[in-house]
C-alpha angles and dihedrals in degrees: 000000000000091000090054092052093046092050091053091048090052089046088051094051093052093045090052089056092047093049096037093240121150112242092227091064099038131095135168130214137184117230137166113280098252095044107132120236091238089057091050092050092044092052098048092047089063082076096082098198089064096061116195111001126196131188112242102177146347135206134172116267127229093273093050085224094082133059126218109218124196114209136186120210127202092226123057117261126228134171091244097063105022115084120228092237142013132208113241115252091252093048093239100121146002117242124204119234119217124192130179087247095063110147113225089199088066091056092046088052088053089049091051091050091047091050091052091047093053091045089056090049095049093242137118135219088259088067090051091047092055092057091040090059091051093055102032096092095061101039144039115273091251093052092042091057094046091050093044090054089045093051090047094053090045093052093045102031121122118250115256123241111302091029095274122142125194139165111261114252116237120253123278125179106168092239116146120247095036108252120236113278095021128110125253108247099243090052093046093047091049093054092042093056089047091053094048091048100044103034115095093208128114122271087254090059095046091046089053090049090055097045093048089058094052133079137159119014093353092056091049090058093058092043089056092049092050092052088065100034115018092187097049111154121247090244091057089050092056093045089053091050090048090051091051101040107013132079119304096219122112126235092263092050093051091048092054090050089050093055091056095056111126132183110261124229107278095007115133119236091242091053088048089053091051089052092048089051094053091051094043093051089054090051092052093045089052092048095250093130134009116257091238091066097054097101094052093044091049093052091044092053094044090053092045098044104035097096096160101047109059094132092050091049090051090052091052092050092216095155090059090048099052094106086058107026122186119244122254099268093047092047094049092049091051091048094048090047091052091046094050089049092049089047092052090050093052091048092049091050090050092051092049089050093051092051093049091049092046092049092049089047092051093048091050090048092053092045091052097057107114128220117262109242115205112247092006133113119294113267117262118253118270119254088253090057096040096044117086112263120235141174116275090208105054101008094237129127132246103049143046132250094254091061097038117124096173128104116279114262108180092168092060092045091054089048091053093045091053092048092050091047092050091050089048092051091049090053090053107036093161087067 
């Protein structure tokens, strides 16, 4: 762990020199490969002490699933005020923050604490390494190590009182904006309700699990409730937190908002369905709709709000199935299967189109070769030789497809080929 941090610090320092960025305003983070620049900037700007943050460079990480992102902040960065990690703006992951002032002693302190924890659990670093290797291909090294330790503790942890084991809830404090490393309230509340509903433990065990995950203003709310009712149920605790930190809308208000949901431009039908499900869950939790009506309401809103997927809805025959609608998981599986099928058809059509245009271009290039006249001027270059070369994978200049490490962009390749073909034809009007 300390070695990983130090290597990233060294990479950051060299990167700053290459981009002419002062180290006191530079930071590096590790994000999933397809994360957009705007999302990175929006997330880092939630750290108020940084001021305005701009992305200055991106390169693939060691796992080729992560992206190392170089950022420049308006305000100077110091280890005293900049957190070691930040939660992504959509709450999906936690990104590490590396500065040139990282303190190796902090990492050594973490290692000593980790060693003590493993010793208490009767495990070694080899046990962690086994789990770390299993998860490394889908996460950053830092997140993989944290997840490996969490999985190890979960597998070897002692049962709580009453013989009930449960996954520990993440921390929620109620502080706004949500501090780095804490859970967004909606996500935390969803997991808490799931723990209360699915765990076989006593109310005392569940109440303890809730309180162990709280701090700050959120913990004060539960302490106040327990003063008046020491045996308050876990559900009442969650309802109190929802009243204090959740949305103020009633169940009817949430249902009205739910009925106005529409598919956004460029939003896949499966993503729209997930958004419907999140809103529908809040409606049911607030009493705006009986749980038994969820399947029907979900399909009705999908049919009403999916303005960009008429053909797919027709293929799924959802209108004919409204009397016996599928549940959320079955419906999501059907939609994703249809989306993958449509995507494969589009990709196949693009591949066929590329082959056709390349064949036409090659034929025209062959036909355009002039005969060599003895003693005359040298023949001009063919359209293939004179036209600017580009990659048949991503459509960009400067490299060939065999050495391309960029995402495939068949639409751009087709466009470039058509432009080259049009230029070749204009140079050979007799053809």
